[in-house]
C-alpha positions in Angstrom: -9.7 -14.7 -8.2 -11.2 -17.8 -9.8 -8.9 -20.8 -10.2 -9.5 -21.8 -13.5 -9.0 -18.7 -14.9 -5.1 -18.4 -13.2 -1.6 -18.6 -14.8 1.7 -19.0 -12.9 3.5 -15.9 -12.9 7.2 -16.2 -12.1 8.9 -13.6 -9.6 12.5 -13.3 -8.5 13.1 -12.1 -4.7 17.5 -11.6 -4.5 17.9 -14.1 -7.2 15.6 -16.6 -6.0 12.2 -17.7 -8.5 8.6 -18.0 -6.7 5.7 -19.3 -9.1 2.5 -17.6 -7.8 -0.8 -18.9 -9.8 -3.0 -15.5 -10.4 -5.4 -14.0 -12.6 -4.4 -12.8 -15.8 -5.7 -8.8 -14.9 -3.7 -9.4 -11.4 -0.6 -10.2 -13.4 1.0 -6.3 -14.1 0.6 -5.4 -10.2 1.5 -8.7 -9.1 5.0 -8.2 -11.0 5.4 -4.7 -9.6 4.4 -5.4 -6.0 7.4 -8.4 -6.5 9.7 -5.6 -8.0 9.0 -3.1 -4.9 9.4 -6.2 -2.5 13.2 -7.2 -4.4 14.5 -3.6 -4.0 13.3 -3.4 -0.2 14.6 -6.4 0.5 18.3 -5.5 -1.0 17.8 -2.3 0.0 18.1 -3.9 3.8 20.3 -6.9 2.5 22.9 -3.9 1.8 23.0 -1.2 4.9 23.1 -4.6 7.6 24.2 -7.5 8.4 21.2 -9.9 8.2 21.9 -13.0 7.3 19.6 -15.0 5.4 16.6 -15.0 3.0 14.1 -15.5 5.5 14.8 -12.7 7.8 15.5 -10.5 5.0 12.2 -11.2 4.2 10.4 -10.9 7.5 12.2 -7.5 8.4 11.8 -6.1 5.1 7.2 -7.6 5.3 7.9 -5.6 8.8 9.6 -2.3 7.4 6.3 -2.5 4.5 3.5 -2.9 7.0 4.8 -0.2 9.3 5.0 2.0 6.1 1.6 1.1 5.3 0.3 1.8 8.3 2.0 5.1 9.0 0.3 6.0 5.5 -3.2 5.1 6.5 -3.0 6.8 9.4 -2.0 9.9 7.8 -4.6 9.2 5.3 -7.3 9.2 8.2 -6.5 12.4 9.5 -6.2 14.4 6.1 -9.6 12.5 5.9 -10.7 13.8 9.1 -9.7 17.2 8.2 -11.1 17.5 4.9 -14.5 16.4 6.4 -14.4 18.9 9.5 -13.5 21.5 7.1 -16.5 20.7 4.5 -18.9 20.8 7.3 -17.6 23.8 8.5 -18.2 25.6 5.4 -21.8 23.6 5.0 -22.4 25.6 8.0 -21.6 28.6 7.0 -23.5 28.3 4.0 -26.6 27.3 6.0 -25.7 30.7 8.0 -26.0 32.6 4.8 -28.7 30.9 2.8 -30.9 31.5 6.1 -29.9 35.3 6.9 -30.5 36.0 3.3 -33.9 34.1 3.5 -35.2 36.0 6.5 
């Protein structure tokens, strides 16, 4: 991000306002991320007796990080299964091509 091309964006998390500088093309994504985070923080606050903004923020961040790592692991597993399946298909095709050439 180019510091001269950044502009401040106002974000609200649990009724607290934060100003963050970002590039204009990152604005929509940053606002969407803040809205997602605010929703998760409100969900945690409503379902637990966790006191304090900082504690809610940290627990929400850990929860989101756990979700991200779980999804990455699933993605990697699916990617490996796809790679293995494509390799098996290639071997079958190579075997069929070799058999038809002979």
